[in-house]
C-alpha positions in Angstrom: 64.2 120.7 -82.1 63.2 122.8 -85.2 63.8 121.2 -88.5 66.5 122.7 -90.7 65.6 124.1 -94.1 67.2 121.1 -95.7 65.1 118.8 -93.5 61.9 120.6 -94.4 62.7 120.4 -98.1 63.5 116.7 -97.8 60.2 116.0 -96.0 58.3 118.0 -98.6 59.9 115.9 -101.4 59.1 112.7 -99.6 55.5 113.7 -99.1 55.2 114.7 -102.8 56.6 111.4 -103.9 54.2 109.5 -101.7 51.2 111.5 -103.0 52.3 110.8 -106.6 52.8 107.1 -105.9 49.3 106.9 -104.4 47.8 108.7 -107.3 49.5 106.6 -110.0 48.4 103.4 -108.2 44.9 104.7 -108.3 45.2 105.6 -112.0 46.3 102.1 -112.7 43.4 100.5 -110.8 40.9 102.8 -112.4 42.2 102.3 -115.9 42.4 98.6 -115.5 38.8 98.6 -114.3 37.7 100.7 -117.3 39.6 98.5 -119.7 37.8 95.4 -118.4 34.4 97.1 -118.6 34.8 98.5 -122.2 38.3 99.3 -123.2 37.5 100.8 -126.6 34.8 103.0 -125.2 37.0 104.5 -122.5 39.7 105.1 -125.1 37.3 106.8 -127.5 34.1 107.8 -125.7 32.2 108.7 -128.9 30.3 105.5 -128.5 30.1 102.2 -126.7 30.4 98.8 -128.2 32.8 99.8 -131.0 33.2 97.7 -134.0 37.0 96.9 -134.1 37.5 98.2 -137.7 35.6 101.5 -137.0 37.5 102.0 -133.8 40.9 101.7 -135.3 39.8 103.9 -138.2 39.3 106.7 -135.7 43.0 106.3 -134.7 44.0 106.6 -138.4 41.9 109.8 -138.6 43.6 111.3 -135.5 47.1 110.4 -136.8 46.2 112.0 -140.2 44.9 115.2 -138.5 47.6 115.6 -135.8 50.7 114.0 -137.3 50.5 113.6 -141.1 49.2 117.1 -141.5 52.1 118.4 -139.3 55.1 116.4 -140.6 57.5 119.4 -140.9 57.2 120.0 -137.2 57.0 116.3 -136.3 60.0 115.1 -138.4 62.3 118.1 -138.2 63.8 117.1 -141.6 64.2 113.4 -140.7 62.9 110.5 -142.8 59.9 109.1 -140.9 60.7 105.6 -142.0 64.0 105.9 -140.0 62.5 107.6 -136.9 61.9 106.0 -133.6 59.0 107.6 -131.9 57.2 107.5 -128.5 53.5 107.5 -127.7 52.4 108.2 -124.1 49.1 106.7 -123.1 48.5 104.2 -125.9 45.4 102.5 -124.5 44.7 99.5 -126.7 46.8 100.8 -129.5 44.2 102.8 -131.4 46.7 105.2 -132.8 49.8 103.1 -132.3 48.9 100.9 -135.3 48.5 103.9 -137.5 51.7 105.5 -136.3 53.6 102.3 -137.1 52.5 102.4 -140.7 54.4 105.7 -141.1 57.4 105.6 -138.7 60.2 103.1 -138.4 59.6 102.2 -134.8 56.8 103.1 -132.4 57.3 102.6 -128.6 54.1 103.1 -126.6 53.5 103.2 -122.9 50.3 103.0 -120.8 49.7 102.9 -117.0 47.1 100.1 -117.3 48.3 96.5 -117.5 44.9 95.5 -118.9 45.1 98.1 -121.7 48.7 97.0 -122.5 47.6 93.4 -122.7 44.9 94.3 -125.2 47.2 96.5 -127.2 49.7 93.7 -127.6 46.9 91.5 -128.9 45.8 94.1 -131.4 49.4 94.9 -132.5 50.5 91.3 -132.8 50.8 91.7 -136.6 52.6 95.0 -136.3 56.3 94.1 -135.7 57.6 97.6 -135.4 55.3 98.6 -132.5 56.4 97.9 -128.9 54.1 98.4 -125.9 55.0 98.7 -122.3 53.2 99.2 -119.0 54.9 102.1 -117.3 54.6 103.7 -113.8 52.1 106.4 -114.8 54.6 109.2 -114.2 57.9 108.4 -115.9 59.5 106.4 -118.7 62.0 104.3 -116.8 60.6 101.2 -118.4 62.2 102.3 -121.7 65.7 101.8 -120.5 68.4 103.5 -122.7 66.3 104.1 -125.8 66.1 107.6 -127.3 63.5 109.0 -129.6 63.1 111.4 -132.6 59.6 112.4 -131.7 57.1 112.1 -128.8 53.4 112.4 -128.9 50.4 112.2 -126.5 46.7 112.8 -127.2 43.6 112.5 -124.9 45.8 111.2 -122.1 47.1 114.1 -119.9 43.5 115.5 -119.9 42.7 112.6 -117.5 45.6 113.1 -115.1 44.4 115.0 -112.1 47.8 116.4 -111.0 50.0 118.9 -112.7 52.9 117.4 -110.8 52.4 114.1 -112.7 52.1 115.8 -116.0 55.3 117.8 -115.2 57.0 114.5 -114.3 56.1 113.1 -117.7 57.4 116.2 -119.5 60.7 116.0 -117.6 61.0 112.3 -118.5 60.3 113.0 -122.2 63.1 115.6 -122.1 65.5 112.9 -120.9 64.6 110.5 -123.7 64.1 112.9 -126.6 67.0 113.5 -129.0 68.1 117.1 -129.5 66.4 118.8 -132.5 63.2 116.8 -131.8 59.6 117.7 -131.0 57.2 116.7 -128.2 53.7 117.3 -129.4 51.0 116.7 -126.8 47.5 117.8 -125.7 46.5 118.8 -122.2 43.3 120.0 -120.5 43.2 123.7 -120.9 39.8 124.4 -119.5 40.4 126.1 -116.2 37.1 124.9 -114.8 38.5 121.3 -114.7 40.2 121.8 -111.3 37.1 121.0 -109.4 38.3 118.0 -107.3 41.3 117.7 -105.0 44.3 115.9 -106.6 43.8 112.1 -106.7 40.1 112.2 -106.0 39.2 111.5 -109.6 41.2 110.0 -112.5 39.0 111.0 -115.3 39.0 114.8 -114.9 42.5 116.1 -115.5 44.2 119.1 -114.0 44.1 122.1 -116.3 47.2 123.8 -117.7 47.3 127.5 -118.6 49.5 129.2 -121.2 51.7 130.6 -118.5 52.1 127.2 -116.8 52.8 125.5 -120.1 55.6 128.1 -120.9 57.1 127.6 -117.5 57.0 123.8 -117.8 58.8 124.0 -121.2 61.5 126.2 -119.8 62.0 124.1 -116.6 62.7 121.0 -118.6 64.9 122.4 -121.3 62.3 122.8 -124.1 61.4 125.7 -126.3 57.7 126.4 -126.7 57.4 126.4 -130.4 53.7 126.7 -130.6 50.3 126.2 -129.0 46.7 126.0 -130.0 43.4 125.8 -128.1 44.4 127.5 -124.9 41.5 127.5 -122.4 39.8 124.5 -124.1 39.8 120.8 -123.5 42.1 120.4 -126.5 45.1 122.6 -125.6 47.9 121.5 -127.9 51.6 122.2 -127.2 54.7 121.9 -129.3 57.8 121.5 -127.1 61.1 121.5 -129.1 64.3 120.2 -127.6 67.1 122.3 -128.9 
């Protein structure tokens, strides 16, 4: 008996969910392995064997360049000391610590249990920073929290599936307060789609300008800006009206 259209759609959704679950499990295994090998190096590959002080100084530099130099967009008129913000893909807390020195609360997620364990150690003296291991595709672990700003850097560039990136964007839309910004970076280099989804968890799926605009519209965002299209560092400003 031929399947109905509804049945075909349902089977397609189930297959998509299974593929995503398999990929996120692989992402967790791979990032746990990288964390055990040299966590700081795989968070910031500029060198191996980082000195802790120098490593966290690079997080301060990134926060200064991408957040503190963009506070009008980031804060949307709010007092940063009263803002609760979200960081996706915190690793060992390289930027989390610096973010916590400016914002009232920082809640950070990472797919790797080993990265999260190390982040909690490094942030043990930072009481307004909270770290969670999430599923690798959503933010359900955050419960009923809401956020005044969301941020992600050098994370989505490692996710080899636009479906997973899209899932994250949809999740941020659910958790972000109206009148708030989601600033994040994706892989814009179109040559990055060299391997089938899930084969590799280092080389991320690329996102084009057209795809970014469609993603924003699909999830109720306005695309307020972009920079670096076609490069590894393709920045997007998604505003939730």
